[in-house]
N, C-alpha and C positions, 0 to 999 in steps of 0.2 A: 555141329548147326544143331538146332534148336525150332523143333520145326510146333509148330502152331494156327489154332483156325482160324479164318476172323470169321466172328457170326454177323450177320444182316450185315453182308454188304454182297453186295452182286453176284447172282450166279450161283452161291450156295456152295463153294471150290474150295478150296482151301489153300492160302498162305503161308510161304514159309519165311518165318523170320529169321537170320543169321543172326550172330552176337555184333557184328559190326554193327546193322540194319539196327537194331536193337538200342545200343549206345547212341550212334546218331538221332534216332527219335529222345532218350533220356535227354544226351547235349540237349535238346531243338528246347522239350521241354524246358531245362533249368534255366537257357536263355530268357525263354519268356516268362518266366518266374520270377526273375532277376528283374524284369523289363516292367512288372506289373507288378514289383515291392519297391520300386524304383519309384517310381508312379503314386506308388497306393503312398511312399513317404515324405512326399514329397504336397501329399493332396494332406494329408497327415497336418503335416510343420501349418502348412494354409490352413487348414480349419483352427488349431492349435494360435494361430495369429490373433484372427478372428474373434476364438473366444477369449485372449487374454485383455484384443480391446475394446470385446463389449461389456468385460468384467471393469476395466478400468472405466467406461462410458457410465458402466452403472453404477459406479461408486463416487466421477464426480454428477451423476443427475441427483443418484442422493444426500450429496452435499451442498447440490443447488434446492432444491426440494429444503432443507434444513433452514439456507440461508431464506429462505423465499416465506418459511417463517418466522421466523427470527424480524424478519422486514413487516410484515403482517401485522406483524405484533408490536412494536414498534409506533407502528401508521395508529394501529388501535389506540398506544397512550397516548400521541401526542395527539392527535383528536381529540382524547378527552381532556387534555389541557391546555390545548384550543378552545372546548367550550364551556370550559374554568372560564379562562382571560375573558371569553366573548361575555358570559354572565355578568364578570367581574367589570369591565368594559359597561355595560348598558348601564350597573348600577349607580358604574359613576356617573355615568354621562347626566340621568335621572338627578343625581343626588347635586350634579353641577350644575341644573339648568333651574333646580330650586334653590340654588344658592343666588343664580342672579336676576331669578324673578324676587326674593326677598330683594336685592341691594337695589335692582327696578325701584322698589317700590320702596324702600332706604332713604333712597334719591331724590324721592319725591314725585319719580314718575317723569320726570324730564327728558326722560332715554340718554343724556351722556352720564358715562361712567366717570366715576371722580378717580383720579389718576393717584395710587398706590406705589410702594415699593415694588408689590408685583406685578404688576405694570411696567414697570420702571424695566426690571431684570427680564422682564417677559421682551423685549422690547428692545436690551442692549445684548440677548440673544442671540436671536434671530439678524441682529445688524452684524453679530460678529458669524455664526450660520452663513448667513448671506457672504461675507468675503470670504468666508473659506473657501467654498463652492465657487467662486467668481477664481480666486490662485488656484485651482483644481483644477477649472476645466481650462486656465490659458497654460499651466502646467502640457496638461492632457495636448495639448491644441499644439506645444512647444516640441513636447515628444513626437508629434505626430510629425511632425518639420523636421525633426531628427531623423526621423527614421527613412523617411523620405528622401531622405537626403543621401545617407548610408547607401539605404539601397541600387540609388544612381551613381554614385561611386565606380567608377570604370576601373579592371582587374589591371591594369596598367598604372592605374595611380597610386602618388610616392604615401599613401596611410596602411599602412604597417598591420598588423595583429596589437601589438602592442599598443600602437597610437588609434586604434579604433577603441582599445576600453577604455585610453585616458580621456576621447571625447566623449566617449559613453557615461562615466561619472564625473566627467568635468562637468557647473554649474548650467554655465554660460555657454554650451556645446553649438547651438546653433547659433552664436554671434561668428564663434570660428569658424564654422564650414561658409559660413556668407560670403 
């Protein structure tokens, strides 16, 4: 047996520890230490994960910041080009105004502008653009009708996936679906 005095205890008397008692205390402390070690390791893993996430997000923020700076630089460049284009447009409008005034004075100030090749071409271009716009609008309306019909097709309908693809490619699809 090992005898030991426990100081600071109640009553100042000696307490005797046996080898078995010491061994039990050491085992108890070892178990507590293992538990705390496991808890520490778990918390360390959580902190490491957070650290990795923070580092990755820091890299992403840096990349985004670089992209923002590139966009700002590109925006400044585009603003400069737009300013240049605006100044050219203003200059061309001034020149056009001067030419139109000169044309009016040369035609005798009657206000009627002479018909020439440029006016004919301009008119033809406008008519062509208008016709193209009308065709595009009609095509858009037809596509809307087709899509409306297709979205209303019931699941039990005999239209298969291949048939549906054919109908979408076919120019007269709306007539087929009517």
